[in-house]
A tleap script that builds the chain and sets N, CA, C and O, in Angstrom:
source leaprc.protein.ff14SB
mol = sequence {
  NMET ILE SER VAL ASP GLY ARG LYS VAL ASP
  GLY THR PHE SER PHE SER VAL ASP VAL ASP
  ARG ASN VAL HIE PRO ASN VAL VAL SER ILE
  THR GLY ALA ILE GLN THR LYS MET GLN LEU
  GLU GLY VAL HIE THR ILE SER ASN GLY ARG
  TYR ILE LEU ARG ASP VAL ASP ILE ILE SER
  GLU SER TYR GLY SER GLU ASP GLU THR VAL
  VAL TYR GLY PHE THR ALA GLY GLU TYR GLU
  VAL ASN TRP ASP ILE SER PHE LYS LYS GLU
  ASP LYS LYS ARG CGLY
}
set mol.1.N position { 1.219 -0.725 -0.142 }
set mol.1.CA position { -0.092 -0.041 -0.752 }
set mol.1.C position { 0.628 1.115 -0.317 }
set mol.1.O position { 1.385 1.097 0.654 }
set mol.2.N position { 0.387 2.192 -1.073 }
set mol.2.CA position { 1.015 3.179 -0.858 }
set mol.2.C position { 0.404 4.817 -0.138 }
set mol.2.O position { -0.463 4.768 0.734 }
set mol.3.N position { 0.882 5.997 -0.545 }
set mol.3.CA position { 0.077 6.806 -0.686 }
set mol.3.C position { 0.070 7.544 -1.286 }
set mol.3.O position { 1.040 8.300 -1.213 }
set mol.4.N position { -1.133 7.886 -2.407 }
set mol.4.CA position { -0.305 9.232 -3.576 }
set mol.4.C position { -1.868 10.242 -3.188 }
set mol.4.O position { -3.059 10.044 -2.949 }
set mol.5.N position { -0.637 11.688 -3.363 }
set mol.5.CA position { -1.539 12.982 -2.267 }
set mol.5.C position { -2.223 12.839 -1.746 }
set mol.5.O position { -3.412 12.867 -2.067 }
set mol.6.N position { -1.759 12.622 -0.709 }
set mol.6.CA position { -2.468 11.196 0.303 }
set mol.6.C position { -3.479 10.687 0.936 }
set mol.6.O position { -3.833 10.586 2.111 }
set mol.7.N position { -3.941 10.331 -0.273 }
set mol.7.CA position { -4.987 9.107 -0.020 }
set mol.7.C position { -4.370 7.942 -0.242 }
set mol.7.O position { -3.196 7.945 -0.610 }
set mol.8.N position { -5.232 6.483 -0.006 }
set mol.8.CA position { -4.438 5.121 -0.089 }
set mol.8.C position { -4.654 4.661 -1.208 }
set mol.8.O position { -5.807 4.767 -1.626 }
set mol.9.N position { -3.710 4.051 -2.001 }
set mol.9.CA position { -3.742 3.379 -3.203 }
set mol.9.C position { -3.067 2.110 -2.945 }
set mol.9.O position { -1.845 2.063 -2.811 }
set mol.10.N position { -3.738 1.188 -2.880 }
set mol.10.CA position { -2.984 -0.504 -3.623 }
set mol.10.C position { -2.296 -0.461 -4.892 }
set mol.10.O position { -2.673 -0.404 -6.062 }
set mol.11.N position { -1.231 -0.502 -4.345 }
set mol.11.CA position { 0.433 -0.298 -5.601 }
set mol.11.C position { 1.409 -0.419 -5.193 }
set mol.11.O position { 1.527 -0.830 -4.039 }
set mol.12.N position { 2.525 -0.108 -5.974 }
set mol.12.CA position { 4.188 -0.152 -5.407 }
set mol.12.C position { 4.454 1.151 -6.127 }
set mol.12.O position { 3.729 1.970 -6.692 }
set mol.13.N position { 6.184 1.013 -5.833 }
set mol.13.CA position { 6.496 2.333 -6.686 }
set mol.13.C position { 7.897 2.153 -6.729 }
set mol.13.O position { 8.376 1.365 -5.913 }
set mol.14.N position { 8.548 2.655 -7.419 }
set mol.14.CA position { 10.457 2.063 -7.116 }
set mol.14.C position { 10.999 3.717 -8.221 }
set mol.14.O position { 10.404 4.148 -9.209 }
set mol.15.N position { 12.101 4.209 -7.655 }
set mol.15.CA position { 12.550 4.742 -8.463 }
set mol.15.C position { 14.200 5.615 -8.122 }
set mol.15.O position { 14.619 5.983 -7.024 }
set mol.16.N position { 14.670 5.713 -9.075 }
set mol.16.CA position { 16.565 6.341 -9.573 }
set mol.16.C position { 16.492 7.715 -9.353 }
set mol.16.O position { 15.577 8.478 -9.661 }
set mol.17.N position { 17.443 7.932 -8.843 }
set mol.17.CA position { 18.406 9.141 -8.687 }
set mol.17.C position { 19.799 8.927 -9.345 }
set mol.17.O position { 20.712 8.115 -9.194 }
set mol.18.N position { 19.572 9.985 -10.126 }
set mol.18.CA position { 21.222 10.222 -10.770 }
set mol.18.C position { 21.671 11.324 -10.705 }
set mol.18.O position { 20.965 12.126 -10.093 }
set mol.19.N position { 22.955 11.828 -11.264 }
set mol.19.CA position { 23.237 12.274 -10.760 }
set mol.19.C position { 24.234 12.640 -12.238 }
set mol.19.O position { 24.995 11.747 -12.612 }
set mol.20.N position { 24.188 14.024 -13.072 }
set mol.20.CA position { 24.560 14.287 -14.053 }
set mol.20.C position { 26.075 15.311 -13.964 }
set mol.20.O position { 25.951 16.498 -14.267 }
set mol.21.N position { 27.855 14.638 -13.422 }
set mol.21.CA position { 28.339 14.752 -13.077 }
set mol.21.C position { 28.773 16.093 -14.822 }
set mol.21.O position { 29.119 17.228 -14.495 }
set mol.22.N position { 28.726 15.904 -15.801 }
set mol.22.CA position { 28.737 16.729 -17.287 }
set mol.22.C position { 28.813 18.107 -16.957 }
set mol.22.O position { 29.664 18.930 -17.293 }
set mol.23.N position { 27.659 18.261 -16.150 }
set mol.23.CA position { 27.771 19.997 -16.571 }
set mol.23.C position { 27.685 20.297 -14.935 }
set mol.23.O position { 27.542 19.391 -14.114 }
set mol.24.N position { 27.773 21.461 -14.647 }
set mol.24.CA position { 28.185 22.320 -13.640 }
set mol.24.C position { 27.134 23.519 -14.046 }
set mol.24.O position { 26.908 23.999 -15.157 }
set mol.25.N position { 26.344 23.963 -12.248 }
set mol.25.CA position { 25.944 22.554 -12.101 }
set mol.25.C position { 25.721 21.326 -12.088 }
set mol.25.O position { 25.117 20.931 -13.085 }
set mol.26.N position { 26.060 20.318 -11.097 }
set mol.26.CA position { 25.740 19.247 -11.284 }
set mol.26.C position { 24.259 19.059 -11.387 }
set mol.26.O position { 23.644 19.879 -10.706 }
set mol.27.N position { 23.215 17.871 -12.311 }
set mol.27.CA position { 22.406 17.870 -12.608 }
set mol.27.C position { 21.955 16.581 -11.349 }
set mol.27.O position { 22.613 15.578 -11.073 }
set mol.28.N position { 20.470 17.078 -10.675 }
set mol.28.CA position { 20.736 15.438 -10.646 }
set mol.28.C position { 18.974 15.155 -10.760 }
set mol.28.O position { 18.241 15.926 -10.140 }
set mol.29.N position { 18.520 14.315 -11.364 }
set mol.29.CA position { 17.403 13.218 -11.672 }
set mol.29.C position { 16.169 11.953 -10.997 }
set mol.29.O position { 16.116 10.747 -10.754 }
set mol.30.N position { 15.546 12.848 -10.943 }
set mol.30.CA position { 14.302 11.849 -10.422 }
set mol.30.C position { 13.893 11.000 -10.730 }
set mol.30.O position { 12.741 11.189 -10.339 }
set mol.31.N position { 13.879 9.392 -11.510 }
set mol.31.CA position { 12.453 8.857 -12.004 }
set mol.31.C position { 12.433 7.899 -11.760 }
set mol.31.O position { 13.306 7.315 -11.118 }
set mol.32.N position { 11.398 7.416 -12.209 }
set mol.32.CA position { 10.699 6.183 -11.448 }
set mol.32.C position { 9.147 5.640 -12.054 }
set mol.32.O position { 8.577 6.317 -12.910 }
set mol.33.N position { 8.617 4.543 -11.599 }
set mol.33.CA position { 7.003 3.570 -11.974 }
set mol.33.C position { 6.145 3.690 -10.463 }
set mol.33.O position { 6.590 3.785 -9.319 }
set mol.34.N position { 5.440 3.668 -10.716 }
set mol.34.CA position { 4.583 3.407 -10.324 }
set mol.34.C position { 3.163 1.733 -10.856 }
set mol.34.O position { 2.735 1.425 -11.969 }
set mol.35.N position { 2.937 1.223 -9.754 }
set mol.35.CA position { 3.034 0.092 -10.658 }
set mol.35.C position { 1.047 0.067 -9.653 }
set mol.35.O position { 0.894 0.114 -8.432 }
set mol.36.N position { 0.158 0.000 -10.484 }
set mol.36.CA position { -1.439 0.198 -9.731 }
set mol.36.C position { -2.445 0.298 -10.625 }
set mol.36.O position { -2.386 0.826 -11.736 }
set mol.37.N position { -4.022 -0.590 -9.751 }
set mol.37.CA position { -4.971 -1.447 -10.889 }
set mol.37.C position { -6.019 0.463 -10.870 }
set mol.37.O position { -6.926 0.665 -11.679 }
set mol.38.N position { -5.707 1.253 -10.102 }
set mol.38.CA position { -6.144 2.577 -10.020 }
set mol.38.C position { -5.774 3.363 -11.233 }
set mol.38.O position { -4.705 3.204 -11.824 }
set mol.39.N position { -7.196 4.678 -11.773 }
set mol.39.CA position { -6.378 4.972 -12.310 }
set mol.39.C position { -5.837 6.134 -11.525 }
set mol.39.O position { -6.520 6.576 -10.601 }
set mol.40.N position { -4.426 6.781 -11.871 }
set mol.40.CA position { -4.013 8.033 -11.882 }
set mol.40.C position { -4.026 9.121 -12.314 }
set mol.40.O position { -3.816 9.127 -13.528 }
set mol.41.N position { -4.307 10.891 -11.515 }
set mol.41.CA position { -4.455 12.223 -13.032 }
set mol.41.C position { -3.681 12.764 -11.681 }
set mol.41.O position { -3.663 12.433 -10.496 }
set mol.42.N position { -2.948 13.937 -12.623 }
set mol.42.CA position { -2.360 14.792 -11.777 }
set mol.42.C position { -1.886 14.536 -9.867 }
set mol.42.O position { -2.222 15.008 -8.781 }
set mol.43.N position { -1.073 13.655 -10.321 }
set mol.43.CA position { -0.322 13.301 -9.067 }
set mol.43.C position { 0.549 14.316 -8.258 }
set mol.43.O position { 0.156 15.176 -9.046 }
set mol.44.N position { 1.262 14.923 -7.525 }
set mol.44.CA position { 1.681 15.857 -6.227 }
set mol.44.C position { 2.919 15.150 -5.915 }
set mol.44.O position { 3.932 15.235 -6.609 }
set mol.45.N position { 2.804 14.405 -4.784 }
set mol.45.CA position { 3.124 13.094 -3.964 }
set mol.45.C position { 2.940 11.581 -3.946 }
set mol.45.O position { 2.001 10.826 -4.198 }
set mol.46.N position { 3.680 11.495 -3.714 }
set mol.46.CA position { 4.348 10.008 -3.490 }
set mol.46.C position { 5.050 9.456 -2.692 }
set mol.46.O position { 6.276 9.418 -2.798 }
set mol.47.N position { 4.046 8.659 -1.262 }
set mol.47.CA position { 5.238 8.036 -0.181 }
set mol.47.C position { 4.192 6.564 0.082 }
set mol.47.O position { 3.171 6.032 -0.353 }
set mol.48.N position { 5.429 6.356 1.263 }
set mol.48.CA position { 4.804 5.519 1.723 }
set mol.48.C position { 5.540 5.403 3.326 }
set mol.48.O position { 5.824 6.466 3.878 }
set mol.49.N position { 5.821 4.153 4.009 }
set mol.49.CA position { 7.022 4.650 5.545 }
set mol.49.C position { 8.197 4.713 5.629 }
set mol.49.O position { 8.820 4.542 6.677 }
set mol.50.N position { 8.782 5.019 4.325 }
set mol.50.CA position { 10.270 5.154 4.489 }
set mol.50.C position { 10.449 6.261 2.845 }
set mol.50.O position { 11.522 6.607 2.354 }
set mol.51.N position { 9.227 6.556 2.379 }
set mol.51.CA position { 10.337 6.851 0.997 }
set mol.51.C position { 9.108 8.446 1.012 }
set mol.51.O position { 7.988 8.500 1.520 }
set mol.52.N position { 9.602 9.162 0.527 }
set mol.52.CA position { 8.457 10.181 0.152 }
set mol.52.C position { 8.780 11.382 -0.923 }
set mol.52.O position { 9.764 12.098 -0.739 }
set mol.53.N position { 8.032 11.547 -1.899 }
set mol.53.CA position { 8.613 12.032 -3.342 }
set mol.53.C position { 7.940 12.853 -3.380 }
set mol.53.O position { 6.846 12.635 -2.862 }
set mol.54.N position { 8.148 14.141 -3.945 }
set mol.54.CA position { 7.357 15.045 -4.023 }
set mol.54.C position { 7.660 16.389 -5.640 }
set mol.54.O position { 8.575 17.034 -6.152 }
set mol.55.N position { 6.601 16.206 -5.769 }
set mol.55.CA position { 6.961 17.718 -6.672 }
set mol.55.C position { 6.893 16.435 -8.549 }
set mol.55.O position { 7.582 16.513 -9.565 }
set mol.56.N position { 5.692 15.410 -8.157 }
set mol.56.CA position { 5.227 14.110 -8.894 }
set mol.56.C position { 5.590 14.640 -10.191 }
set mol.56.O position { 6.265 15.651 -9.997 }
set mol.57.N position { 5.449 14.414 -11.408 }
set mol.57.CA position { 5.165 15.071 -12.483 }
set mol.57.C position { 4.638 13.313 -14.147 }
set mol.57.O position { 5.287 12.783 -15.048 }
set mol.58.N position { 3.429 13.183 -13.694 }
set mol.58.CA position { 3.628 11.546 -14.541 }
set mol.58.C position { 3.679 11.886 -15.622 }
set mol.58.O position { 2.950 12.795 -16.017 }
set mol.59.N position { 5.040 10.914 -16.877 }
set mol.59.CA position { 5.090 11.263 -18.237 }
set mol.59.C position { 5.058 10.002 -18.988 }
set mol.59.O position { 5.362 10.086 -20.178 }
set mol.60.N position { 4.805 9.066 -18.606 }
set mol.60.CA position { 3.755 7.846 -19.939 }
set mol.60.C position { 3.409 7.426 -18.445 }
set mol.60.O position { 3.741 7.757 -17.307 }
set mol.61.N position { 2.372 6.312 -19.205 }
set mol.61.CA position { 1.461 5.029 -19.197 }
set mol.61.C position { 1.503 3.504 -19.401 }
set mol.61.O position { 1.104 3.219 -20.531 }
set mol.62.N position { 1.719 2.853 -18.957 }
set mol.62.CA position { 2.018 1.672 -19.816 }
set mol.62.C position { 0.880 0.700 -19.769 }
set mol.62.O position { 0.273 0.815 -18.705 }
set mol.63.N position { 0.490 -0.019 -20.387 }
set mol.63.CA position { -0.692 -0.938 -20.783 }
set mol.63.C position { -0.192 -2.611 -21.155 }
set mol.63.O position { 0.320 -2.695 -22.271 }
set mol.64.N position { -0.277 -4.007 -20.333 }
set mol.64.CA position { -0.306 -5.073 -20.737 }
set mol.64.C position { -1.458 -5.431 -20.994 }
set mol.64.O position { -2.492 -5.018 -20.470 }
set mol.65.N position { -1.253 -6.776 -22.396 }
set mol.65.CA position { -2.499 -6.951 -22.763 }
set mol.65.C position { -3.238 -8.239 -21.703 }
set mol.65.O position { -4.067 -9.073 -22.067 }
set mol.66.N position { -2.918 -8.154 -20.961 }
set mol.66.CA position { -2.939 -9.343 -20.387 }
set mol.66.C position { -3.131 -9.054 -18.632 }
set mol.66.O position { -3.443 -9.764 -17.676 }
set mol.67.N position { -2.806 -7.802 -18.795 }
set mol.67.CA position { -3.112 -7.653 -17.163 }
set mol.67.C position { -3.805 -6.136 -17.367 }
set mol.67.O position { -3.908 -5.491 -18.410 }
set mol.68.N position { -4.243 -5.792 -16.010 }
set mol.68.CA position { -4.751 -5.100 -15.399 }
set mol.68.C position { -4.007 -3.574 -14.435 }
set mol.68.O position { -4.577 -2.624 -13.899 }
set mol.69.N position { -2.639 -3.903 -14.548 }
set mol.69.CA position { -1.955 -3.102 -13.396 }
set mol.69.C position { -1.265 -2.156 -14.756 }
set mol.69.O position { -0.971 -2.775 -15.779 }
set mol.70.N position { -0.995 -0.382 -14.679 }
set mol.70.CA position { -1.368 -0.231 -15.381 }
set mol.70.C position { 0.317 0.763 -14.581 }
set mol.70.O position { -0.009 1.471 -13.628 }
set mol.71.N position { 1.564 0.797 -14.852 }
set mol.71.CA position { 2.034 1.274 -14.852 }
set mol.71.C position { 2.962 3.209 -15.438 }
set mol.71.O position { 3.284 3.708 -16.517 }
set mol.72.N position { 3.018 3.565 -14.246 }
set mol.72.CA position { 3.192 5.448 -15.027 }
set mol.72.C position { 3.950 5.585 -14.320 }
set mol.72.O position { 4.106 5.339 -13.124 }
set mol.73.N position { 4.959 6.387 -15.752 }
set mol.73.CA position { 6.074 6.751 -15.158 }
set mol.73.C position { 6.182 7.812 -14.624 }
set mol.73.O position { 5.352 8.685 -14.878 }
set mol.74.N position { 7.485 8.111 -13.516 }
set mol.74.CA position { 7.229 9.587 -13.390 }
set mol.74.C position { 8.240 10.149 -13.122 }
set mol.74.O position { 9.083 9.506 -12.496 }
set mol.75.N position { 8.575 11.795 -13.561 }
set mol.75.CA position { 9.776 12.289 -12.564 }
set mol.75.C position { 9.017 12.732 -11.929 }
set mol.75.O position { 7.789 12.740 -12.013 }
set mol.76.N position { 10.424 13.588 -10.473 }
set mol.76.CA position { 9.555 13.916 -9.190 }
set mol.76.C position { 11.574 14.681 -9.405 }
set mol.76.O position { 12.685 14.421 -9.866 }
set mol.77.N position { 10.397 16.181 -8.300 }
set mol.77.CA position { 11.000 17.763 -8.331 }
set mol.77.C position { 12.338 16.815 -6.961 }
set mol.77.O position { 13.567 16.844 -6.897 }
set mol.78.N position { 11.512 16.259 -6.291 }
set mol.78.CA position { 12.838 16.093 -4.635 }
set mol.78.C position { 12.341 15.232 -4.528 }
set mol.78.O position { 11.363 15.069 -5.258 }
set mol.79.N position { 12.753 14.031 -3.440 }
set mol.79.CA position { 12.634 13.037 -2.376 }
set mol.79.C position { 13.530 13.239 -0.710 }
set mol.79.O position { 14.474 13.930 -0.326 }
set mol.80.N position { 12.458 12.039 0.036 }
set mol.80.CA position { 13.191 12.325 1.099 }
set mol.80.C position { 13.208 10.903 1.529 }
set mol.80.O position { 12.451 10.043 1.079 }
set mol.81.N position { 14.448 10.649 2.753 }
set mol.81.CA position { 13.827 9.247 2.772 }
set mol.81.C position { 14.765 9.436 3.977 }
set mol.81.O position { 15.819 10.025 4.217 }
set mol.82.N position { 13.286 8.133 5.050 }
set mol.82.CA position { 13.562 7.926 6.280 }
set mol.82.C position { 14.503 7.237 6.899 }
set mol.82.O position { 14.121 6.169 6.419 }
set mol.83.N position { 15.260 6.974 7.446 }
set mol.83.CA position { 16.495 6.411 7.591 }
set mol.83.C position { 15.711 5.211 9.074 }
set mol.83.O position { 16.433 4.352 9.579 }
set mol.84.N position { 14.464 5.367 9.467 }
set mol.84.CA position { 14.241 4.908 10.345 }
set mol.84.C position { 13.594 3.098 10.853 }
set mol.84.O position { 13.666 2.317 11.802 }
set mol.85.N position { 12.774 3.233 9.008 }
set mol.85.CA position { 12.040 2.827 8.402 }
set mol.85.C position { 12.972 1.755 7.716 }
set mol.85.O position { 14.114 2.000 7.326 }
set mol.86.N position { 12.093 0.067 7.583 }
set mol.86.CA position { 13.376 -1.073 7.229 }
set mol.86.C position { 12.407 -1.727 6.142 }
set mol.86.O position { 11.223 -1.935 6.406 }
set mol.87.N position { 12.812 -1.952 5.258 }
set mol.87.CA position { 11.455 -3.378 4.680 }
set mol.87.C position { 12.056 -4.668 4.888 }
set mol.87.O position { 11.586 -5.505 4.118 }
set mol.88.N position { 12.958 -5.122 5.688 }
set mol.88.CA position { 13.246 -6.398 5.631 }
set mol.88.C position { 12.225 -7.112 5.587 }
set mol.88.O position { 11.047 -6.808 5.769 }
set mol.89.N position { 12.856 -8.405 5.257 }
set mol.89.CA position { 11.600 -9.554 4.694 }
set mol.89.C position { 11.311 -10.323 6.076 }
set mol.89.O position { 10.363 -11.073 6.309 }
set mol.90.N position { 12.439 -9.927 7.001 }
set mol.90.CA position { 11.120 -10.143 8.322 }
set mol.90.C position { 10.520 -9.864 9.003 }
set mol.90.O position { 9.831 -10.517 9.786 }
set mol.91.N position { 10.673 -8.599 8.827 }
set mol.91.CA position { 9.815 -6.907 8.432 }
set mol.91.C position { 8.076 -8.034 8.529 }
set mol.91.O position { 7.137 -8.449 9.207 }
set mol.92.N position { 8.681 -7.983 7.386 }
set mol.92.CA position { 6.824 -8.417 6.306 }
set mol.92.C position { 6.516 -9.745 6.608 }
set mol.92.O position { 5.481 -10.127 6.061 }
set mol.93.N position { 7.071 -10.547 7.286 }
set mol.93.CA position { 6.724 -11.822 8.234 }
set mol.93.C position { 6.085 -11.384 9.008 }
set mol.93.O position { 4.920 -11.781 8.979 }
set mol.94.N position { 6.382 -10.549 9.899 }
set mol.94.CA position { 5.868 -10.162 11.240 }
set mol.94.C position { 4.314 -9.494 11.121 }
set mol.94.O position { 3.273 -9.621 11.766 }
set mol.95.N position { 4.718 -8.744 9.986 }
set mol.95.CA position { 3.093 -7.487 10.201 }
set mol.95.C position { 2.244 -8.749 9.097 }
set mol.95.O position { 1.066 -8.594 8.774 }
savepdb mol mol.pdb
quit
């Protein structure tokens, strides 16, 4: 379960943070994907207990012929990590 603009969404997300050191000042880009069966529009924030992504812009949608899941590609302006929360396999078994 993730949160999109403060509402609970059954889905997952992943993201990457890259630094372009070939330009000065260096440019940080944040890109990722949300996987869900829900329709998403006008997304600004994505979060779970560990990560918060802000200034989100959906840039693509991918559909599969045999699946109801939509993969939304996005960029984000900033991210935050809560280092006090971990998602170890042992933690998932306890929940």
